[in-house]
Each structure stands twice: as C-alpha cells, then as structure tokens.
C-alpha positions in Angstrom: -10.9 14.4 16.8 -8.5 16.0 14.4 -7.9 19.7 13.6 -10.0 19.2 10.4 -13.0 18.6 12.6 -13.3 15.0 11.8 -13.9 12.5 14.6 -14.3 8.9 15.5 -17.3 8.4 17.8 -19.4 5.5 19.1 -17.4 3.9 21.9 -20.6 3.7 23.9 -22.7 2.1 21.2 -25.0 4.9 20.3 -23.1 5.9 17.1 -26.1 5.6 14.8 -28.3 7.8 17.0 -25.4 10.3 17.4 -25.0 10.5 13.7 -28.7 10.9 13.0 -28.9 13.7 15.7 -25.8 15.4 14.2 -27.3 15.3 10.7 -30.5 16.9 11.9 -28.9 19.6 13.9 -28.4 23.2 12.8 -25.0 23.3 14.5 -22.8 20.5 15.9 -20.4 21.4 18.6 -18.2 18.8 20.2 -16.3 19.3 23.4 -13.3 17.4 24.6 -10.0 17.7 26.4 -6.7 18.0 24.5 -6.0 14.2 25.0 -8.8 13.6 22.4 -7.2 15.7 19.7 -5.0 13.9 17.2 -3.1 14.7 14.1 -4.5 11.7 12.2 -7.6 9.7 13.2 -7.1 6.1 14.3 -5.8 6.4 17.8 -8.9 4.5 18.9 -10.6 1.6 17.0 -13.3 2.6 14.6 -16.7 1.3 15.6 -18.6 -0.3 12.8 -22.3 -1.1 13.5 -23.3 -4.1 11.5 -26.1 -6.5 10.8 -25.5 -9.7 12.8 -26.2 -11.7 9.7 -23.5 -9.9 7.7 -20.9 -9.7 10.5 -18.6 -12.5 9.2 -18.4 -11.1 5.7 -17.9 -7.5 7.0 -15.2 -8.7 9.4 -13.4 -10.4 6.4 -13.7 -7.2 4.3 -12.4 -5.0 7.1 -9.5 -7.2 7.7 -8.7 -7.3 3.9 -8.7 -3.5 4.1 -6.1 -3.6 6.9 -8.0 -3.6 10.1 -7.6 -5.8 13.2 -11.2 -6.4 14.2 -13.0 -7.6 17.2 -16.6 -8.2 17.9 -17.6 -6.0 20.8 -18.8 -8.2 23.7 -20.8 -7.6 26.9 -21.3 -10.3 29.5 -20.0 -13.1 27.2 -22.5 -12.1 24.4 -22.2 -9.8 21.4 -22.8 -6.2 22.5 -26.0 -4.9 21.1 -26.2 -1.2 20.0 -29.0 1.2 20.9 -30.5 0.3 17.5 -30.2 -3.5 18.0 -27.1 -4.2 15.9 -23.7 -5.7 16.6 -20.5 -3.6 16.6 -17.1 -4.5 15.2 -14.3 -2.5 16.6 -11.8 -2.0 13.7 -8.3 -1.0 14.6 -6.7 0.4 11.5 -3.9 2.3 13.2 -3.8 5.7 11.4 -6.6 6.5 9.0 -4.8 8.8 6.6 -7.8 9.2 4.3 -11.1 9.2 6.3 -13.1 10.2 3.2 -11.9 7.0 1.4 -12.8 4.9 4.5 -16.2 6.6 4.7 -17.0 5.6 1.1 -15.7 2.1 1.6 -17.9 1.5 4.7 -20.9 3.2 3.2 -20.7 0.9 0.2 -20.3 -2.3 2.2 -23.6 -4.2 2.4 -24.5 -5.0 6.0 -22.7 -2.0 7.5 -25.5 -0.1 9.2 -23.4 2.8 10.4 -19.9 3.7 11.4 -18.2 6.0 13.8 -16.5 8.3 11.3 -18.0 11.8 11.6 -16.8 13.5 8.4 -17.9 17.1 7.6 -20.6 17.0 10.3 -18.9 19.0 13.0 -19.2 22.8 13.0 -17.1 23.7 16.0 -14.9 21.9 18.6 -14.1 23.2 22.0 -10.9 21.7 23.4 -9.9 22.1 27.0 -6.2 22.6 27.3 -4.9 23.3 30.7 -6.8 26.2 32.1 -8.1 27.5 28.8 -10.6 26.6 26.0 -9.4 26.4 22.4 -12.1 26.8 19.7 -11.6 25.0 16.4 -13.6 25.7 13.3 -13.6 23.9 9.9 -10.7 24.8 7.7 -12.5 25.1 4.4 -16.2 24.8 4.9 
C-alpha cells in the first residue's frame, strides 16, 4: 500500500473476487501494519490472473514490459485462482506509474484481472507501534 491509497493485492489468489467486492462496496477500508506501507508500489510481485491459454503470450508481454515473471505453482501444478485461472507473479521492482500499468494490463488480451487496486480504497488504517494511523485519499 502507498500513501496515495493504491495497493497490490492478491497474494492468496482471490484478487478477482477481492476487486469485485471492492468495486461493489460503498466504502473500502484496508487495514495493515506499517511494514505494508511503501513509498512506491512494487515491493512485492504483482499478481496477474490470466487465461491458461494466453499465459505464454502474456508472460512474454510482461517480460517485454520489464517484469521478471513466474507462474504461481502449488504441489507441482499451476496454482488455480478462486475463479479457475492461473496467476503470473510479475516482479517489476518499483512501479512508478501504477495508472500506466493498470491500463497496459487491462488492454492485454487474456489478462482476466490484476492485483493493482487503483482509486478503489477509501481509507487505510495502519498500525504503527501502539497507535493507529488513518490515511485518506489525497485528491479524491
């Protein structure tokens, strides 16, 4: 999560469901400890939920865009998301322009969903030591 209330989610494989629930909610509040707060997104790989058929092409496109990708595995087989798709974990390092990445991924055929949560979070509650810090959107 960053101070602009953007986040990377989906490490557990429910990113599409999480994004649908967030889009249907009146208010989205995320809670985390201060270790989850970053200046620039990219500390963790970006999950990209993909059609199995399109995975090789999407992997190539992500790598051309600068990512180091790996197909998420479980018990020696591709991990299957809650919605029945595969997940590519794309390590970009820092993602200085999440909006550009969001557009790129949304325009890539075969990408079902991705873990960038842009302009979806209304408040973040961050535990820092013995206190709770509340973050709200800077310009929304």
